[in-house]
C-alpha positions as CSV (number, residue, x, y, z in Angstrom):
1,M,-3.4,26.0,20.7
2,T,-0.4,26.4,23.0
3,G,1.6,23.9,25.0
4,T,2.2,20.2,24.3
5,P,-0.8,18.3,22.8
6,T,-2.1,15.8,25.4
7,T,-5.1,14.2,23.7
8,D,-5.3,12.2,20.5
9,A,-7.6,14.9,19.0
10,E,-5.0,17.6,19.7
11,R,-2.2,15.5,18.3
12,L,-4.0,14.9,15.1
13,D,-5.0,18.5,14.8
14,E,-1.3,19.4,15.1
15,A,-0.4,16.8,12.6
16,V,-2.9,18.1,10.1
17,R,-1.5,21.6,10.5
18,A,2.0,20.3,9.9
19,V,1.2,19.1,6.3
20,D,1.0,21.6,3.5
21,A,-1.5,20.1,1.0
22,P,-5.0,20.9,-0.4
23,D,-6.6,18.1,1.6
24,V,-5.1,16.3,4.7
25,V,-6.6,13.6,6.8
26,F,-5.2,11.9,9.9
27,A,-7.2,9.0,11.4
28,L,-6.2,7.1,14.5
29,S,-7.6,4.0,16.1
30,R,-6.6,3.2,19.7
31,H,-8.1,0.4,21.7
32,G,-11.0,0.4,19.2
33,H,-11.8,4.2,19.6
34,R,-11.4,6.2,16.5
35,T,-10.3,9.8,16.2
36,V,-10.3,11.5,12.7
37,R,-9.2,15.1,11.9
38,S,-8.9,16.8,8.5
39,G,-8.0,20.1,7.0
40,G,-5.9,21.5,4.2
41,T,-5.0,24.6,2.2
42,A,-7.9,24.2,-0.2
43,P,-11.5,25.2,0.6
44,P,-13.5,22.2,2.0
45,P,-15.0,20.0,-0.7
46,P,-18.7,19.6,-1.0
47,V,-18.3,16.2,0.5
48,S,-16.5,15.9,3.8
49,R,-12.8,15.1,3.4
50,E,-13.2,12.2,5.8
51,Q,-15.8,10.6,3.4
52,L,-13.7,10.7,0.2
53,R,-11.7,7.8,-1.2
54,Y,-8.0,8.5,-1.4
55,E,-5.4,6.9,-3.7
56,I,-2.9,4.9,-1.5
57,G,-0.5,4.0,-4.3
58,S,2.1,1.5,-3.2
59,A,0.4,0.9,0.1
60,T,-1.8,-1.3,-2.1
61,K,0.9,-3.9,-1.7
62,T,-0.3,-4.6,1.8
63,F,-3.6,-5.8,0.3
64,T,-1.7,-7.9,-2.3
65,G,0.5,-9.5,0.4
66,L,-2.6,-10.3,2.5
67,L,-4.2,-11.9,-0.6
68,L,-1.2,-14.0,-1.3
69,A,-1.1,-15.2,2.3
70,D,-4.8,-16.1,2.1
71,L,-4.4,-18.1,-1.1
72,V,-1.4,-19.9,0.3
73,H,-3.3,-20.7,3.5
74,A,-6.3,-22.0,1.4
75,G,-3.9,-24.3,-0.5
76,A,-4.5,-22.7,-3.8
77,L,-0.8,-22.2,-4.4
78,S,2.5,-22.0,-2.6
79,G,4.8,-19.0,-2.0
80,N,7.6,-21.1,-3.5
81,D,5.8,-21.6,-6.8
82,P,7.8,-20.2,-9.8
83,A,5.9,-17.3,-11.3
84,A,7.0,-18.0,-14.9
85,A,5.6,-21.6,-14.6
86,L,2.2,-20.3,-13.6
87,L,2.1,-17.6,-16.3
88,D,3.4,-19.9,-19.0
89,P,3.1,-23.6,-18.0
90,A,5.0,-24.7,-21.2
91,R,8.0,-22.6,-20.3
92,P,10.9,-24.3,-18.4
93,P,11.2,-22.5,-15.0
94,G,15.0,-22.4,-15.1
95,R,17.5,-23.2,-12.4
96,R,16.8,-20.3,-10.0
97,P,13.3,-19.0,-10.9
98,A,11.6,-16.0,-9.2
99,T,9.0,-17.3,-6.9
100,L,5.8,-15.6,-5.6
101,L,7.6,-14.9,-2.3
102,H,10.5,-13.3,-4.2
103,L,8.0,-11.0,-6.0
104,I,6.2,-9.8,-3.0
105,T,9.3,-9.3,-0.8
106,H,11.2,-7.3,-3.6
107,T,13.9,-10.0,-3.9
108,S,13.1,-11.2,-7.4
109,G,16.0,-9.4,-9.0
110,L,13.6,-7.4,-11.2
111,P,14.1,-3.6,-11.6
112,P,11.6,-1.1,-10.3
113,L,9.9,-0.9,-13.7
114,P,10.3,-2.8,-17.0
115,A,12.8,-1.3,-19.4
116,D,10.1,-0.7,-22.1
117,F,7.9,1.1,-19.6
118,Y,9.7,4.5,-19.7
119,P,9.3,5.5,-23.4
120,Q,5.5,5.2,-23.2
121,A,5.3,6.7,-19.7
122,L,7.5,9.8,-20.0
123,P,4.9,11.9,-21.9
124,R,2.4,11.2,-19.0
125,W,4.9,11.0,-16.1
126,A,3.2,13.9,-14.1
127,T,-0.3,12.5,-14.6
128,N,-0.9,8.9,-15.5
129,P,2.3,7.0,-16.4
130,Y,0.8,3.5,-15.9
131,A,-2.4,4.0,-17.9
132,H,-1.1,2.6,-21.2
133,Y,0.8,-0.4,-19.9
134,P,-1.8,-3.2,-19.8
135,P,-1.6,-6.5,-17.9
136,E,-0.5,-8.6,-21.0
137,R,2.5,-6.3,-21.4
138,V,3.5,-6.8,-17.8
139,V,3.5,-10.5,-18.4
140,R,5.5,-10.3,-21.6
141,A,8.1,-8.0,-20.1
142,F,8.5,-10.4,-17.2
143,L,8.8,-13.6,-19.3
144,R,11.6,-12.0,-21.4
145,A,13.3,-10.2,-18.5
146,R,16.7,-11.3,-17.2
147,P,16.9,-10.5,-13.4
148,R,19.8,-8.3,-12.5
149,H,20.5,-10.4,-9.4
150,R,19.8,-14.1,-8.6
151,P,16.3,-14.2,-7.0
152,G,16.4,-14.3,-3.2
153,T,19.9,-12.7,-2.9
154,R,19.2,-8.9,-2.9
155,W,16.4,-6.6,-1.9
156,R,15.4,-4.0,-4.4
157,Y,12.0,-2.3,-4.3
158,S,10.1,-3.2,-7.5
159,N,6.6,-2.2,-8.6
160,F,7.3,-4.4,-11.6
161,G,7.7,-7.5,-9.4
162,V,4.5,-6.9,-7.5
163,A,2.6,-6.2,-10.7
164,V,3.9,-9.5,-12.0
165,L,2.7,-11.2,-8.8
166,G,-0.8,-9.8,-9.4
167,Q,-0.9,-11.2,-12.9
168,T,0.4,-14.5,-11.7
169,L,-2.3,-14.8,-9.1
170,V,-4.9,-14.0,-11.8
171,A,-3.5,-16.8,-14.0
172,A,-3.2,-19.3,-11.1
173,T,-6.8,-18.8,-10.0
174,G,-8.5,-18.0,-13.3
175,T,-10.1,-15.0,-11.6
176,P,-9.9,-11.4,-12.7
177,W,-7.9,-9.2,-10.3
178,E,-10.7,-7.0,-9.1
179,Q,-12.9,-10.0,-8.4
180,L,-10.1,-11.9,-6.7
181,L,-9.1,-9.1,-4.3
182,T,-12.8,-8.2,-3.6
183,D,-13.8,-11.8,-2.9
184,R,-10.9,-12.7,-0.7
185,V,-9.9,-9.5,1.0
186,L,-12.2,-6.5,0.6
187,R,-15.6,-8.3,1.2
188,P,-14.4,-10.6,4.1
189,L,-12.9,-7.6,5.9
190,G,-16.0,-5.4,5.4
191,L,-14.2,-2.8,3.2
192,H,-17.3,-1.5,1.4
193,D,-15.8,1.9,0.6
194,T,-12.7,0.6,-1.0
195,A,-12.4,0.5,-4.8
196,L,-9.8,-0.5,-7.4
197,R,-10.6,2.2,-10.0
198,P,-11.8,5.8,-10.1
199,T,-15.5,6.3,-9.3
200,G,-15.9,10.0,-10.0
201,P,-16.1,13.4,-8.4
202,G,-17.9,13.6,-5.0
203,T,-16.5,10.1,-4.2
204,D,-12.8,10.3,-5.0
205,A,-10.4,12.9,-3.6
206,T,-8.7,15.1,-6.3
207,G,-5.0,14.9,-6.4
208,H,-2.6,17.8,-7.1
209,R,0.8,18.2,-8.5
210,A,3.8,19.1,-6.3
211,D,2.9,22.8,-6.5
212,G,-0.2,22.0,-4.4
213,T,-2.6,23.8,-6.7
214,T,-2.7,22.1,-10.1
215,P,-5.2,19.2,-10.1
216,V,-4.2,15.9,-11.7
217,P,-6.6,13.3,-13.2
218,P,-7.5,10.1,-11.2
219,L,-4.9,7.4,-11.3
220,L,-5.3,4.8,-14.0
221,I,-3.0,1.9,-13.2
222,G,-3.0,-0.3,-16.3
223,G,-1.4,-3.7,-15.5
224,F,0.0,-2.6,-12.2
225,Q,-3.2,-3.2,-10.2
226,A,-1.5,-5.3,-7.5
227,A,1.1,-2.6,-7.0
228,G,-1.0,0.5,-6.7
229,A,-4.7,0.4,-7.5
230,V,-6.4,0.7,-4.1
231,R,-8.4,3.8,-3.2
232,A,-10.3,3.9,0.1
233,T,-11.9,6.1,2.7
234,P,-10.0,6.8,6.0
235,D,-12.6,4.7,7.8
236,D,-12.1,1.7,5.5
237,L,-8.3,2.0,5.9
238,L,-8.7,2.0,9.7
239,T,-10.9,-1.1,9.4
240,F,-8.2,-2.8,7.4
241,L,-5.5,-1.9,9.9
242,E,-7.7,-2.9,12.9
243,A,-8.1,-6.4,11.3
244,H,-4.3,-6.7,11.6
245,L,-4.4,-5.7,15.2
246,H,-7.1,-8.2,16.1
247,P,-7.1,-11.0,13.5
248,G,-9.0,-13.5,15.7
249,G,-12.5,-14.1,14.4
250,S,-11.8,-12.7,11.0
251,P,-12.4,-14.9,7.9
252,A,-8.8,-14.0,7.0
253,A,-7.3,-14.6,10.5
254,A,-4.5,-17.0,9.4
255,A,-3.4,-14.6,6.6
256,L,-3.6,-11.6,8.9
257,R,-1.3,-13.3,11.4
258,E,1.1,-14.5,8.6
259,V,1.6,-11.0,7.2
260,R,2.9,-9.8,10.6
261,R,5.7,-12.4,10.7
262,P,9.1,-11.0,9.8
263,L,10.7,-12.7,6.7
264,L,13.9,-10.8,5.9
265,R,16.3,-8.2,7.2
266,R,17.8,-5.2,5.5
267,G,19.3,-1.8,6.1
268,R,22.3,-0.7,8.2
269,G,23.1,-3.5,10.7
270,H,20.1,-5.4,9.4
271,A,18.1,-3.5,12.0
272,H,14.9,-3.3,9.9
273,T,12.8,-6.3,9.1
274,H,10.2,-6.9,6.5
275,T,7.1,-9.1,6.4
276,L,5.1,-10.4,3.5
277,A,3.4,-7.1,3.3
278,W,4.8,-4.5,5.7
279,F,8.0,-2.6,6.7
280,H,8.7,-3.6,10.3
281,H,10.7,-1.2,12.5
282,P,11.5,-0.9,16.2
283,A,9.6,1.9,18.0
284,D,9.6,2.9,21.7
285,D,9.9,-0.5,23.4
286,G,7.8,-2.2,20.7
287,T,7.5,-2.5,16.9
288,M,5.6,-0.7,14.2
289,Y,4.3,-2.0,10.9
290,F,3.9,0.5,8.1
291,H,3.8,1.1,4.4
292,I,3.9,4.3,2.3
293,G,2.3,5.1,-1.0
294,A,2.4,7.9,-3.5
295,T,0.6,8.5,-6.8
296,S,0.9,11.4,-9.3
297,G,-1.2,13.6,-6.9
298,Q,-1.6,11.9,-3.5
299,T,0.4,10.5,-0.7
300,A,-0.6,7.9,2.0
301,F,0.8,6.3,5.1
302,L,-0.7,3.2,6.8
303,G,0.7,1.9,10.0
304,F,-0.1,-0.1,13.2
305,R,1.4,-1.1,16.5
306,P,0.1,-4.3,18.1
307,D,1.9,-3.5,21.4
308,R,-0.2,-0.4,21.8
309,D,-3.3,-1.5,20.0
310,T,-3.0,1.5,17.7
311,A,-3.4,2.1,14.0
312,L,-2.8,5.3,12.0
313,V,-3.8,6.5,8.6
314,A,-2.4,9.7,7.0
315,L,-3.5,11.0,3.6
316,S,-2.9,14.1,1.5
317,T,-3.8,15.3,-2.0
318,R,-0.4,16.6,-3.0
319,R,2.3,14.8,-5.0
320,F,5.1,13.6,-2.8
321,R,8.1,15.9,-2.6
322,A,11.5,15.5,-0.9
323,R,10.5,18.0,1.8
324,D,7.0,16.5,2.2
325,T,6.0,16.4,5.9
326,L,3.1,13.9,5.8
327,V,5.2,10.7,6.1
328,P,7.7,11.9,8.8
329,T,4.8,13.4,10.8
330,A,2.8,10.1,10.6
331,Y,5.9,8.0,11.3
332,T,6.8,10.0,14.4
333,L,3.2,10.1,15.6
334,L,2.8,6.3,15.4
335,G,6.3,5.6,16.6
336,S,6.1,7.7,19.8
337,T,2.4,7.9,20.5
338,E,1.3,7.0,24.0
339,D,-2.1,6.1,25.5
340,S,-3.9,9.3,26.5
341,P,-7.4,10.6,27.0
342,C,-9.2,10.9,23.7
């Protein structure tokens, strides 16, 4: 193709070609019309790339944030509840306890991962570092942790914090994580091709190491379900994003509106805001909401723009690298995309 792409299909075809990975999918929803394009360096799998479930890693946190907003709206708990008190009611919460809001907004003072996580994870760092760190260990590590900063004073991205949040919601509701997320988020939004654990070849996309050729096993997330367990098809991920674009009429309408509300500012000049679930950046006379995720063998970008009624999903089956083009390609595409013929 020569010249500047003028249609969504042409833009997505160009985006797919810009990413060097065994499997690549770009899926766009604009004004309710979907366009999906796929490709990659590997031979096409027996099942269409567009029908496979992809690991979205840390983008799972957008599901967890929505779940928290829904539980708060239902009156089941408060975002200002101290996590330690819910996990261990007999334990004094302390003077400045980490709350549920601190945990989901990465202002809890907790490090990215527990200190005792690394010795057991290093032998499996390139494949499944979380597999042998169960939920009860996440809770124990949190209850004995000493935050590096007073909760609410500094932003520091923490898988540990969101994992603790997940275990806290389980304790507060008396409901296992998979059932809790399914009942309150996945089923109400019609996400029937979204799962929280591997389901097998022919259903799950196969990830690859940074070399782009060596397969890695499916992600096993241990006690970090709330931080990275979700795997879904491109269509389901678009459905999830479209619910954020048009929350009215959804069973989770109040929560969907809440997770679009800016909560804190960070970055140079405090130009970038964050919501309960999303990074929130300025873009071409509007704003964009997005989140990025990466596992041992896959990379994902989810984003949407209410001002242009547009949502974008980008997925690849190659471990994220510093020179990886998936995220910058998706970010630029969503940040600058304009209405055009499909």
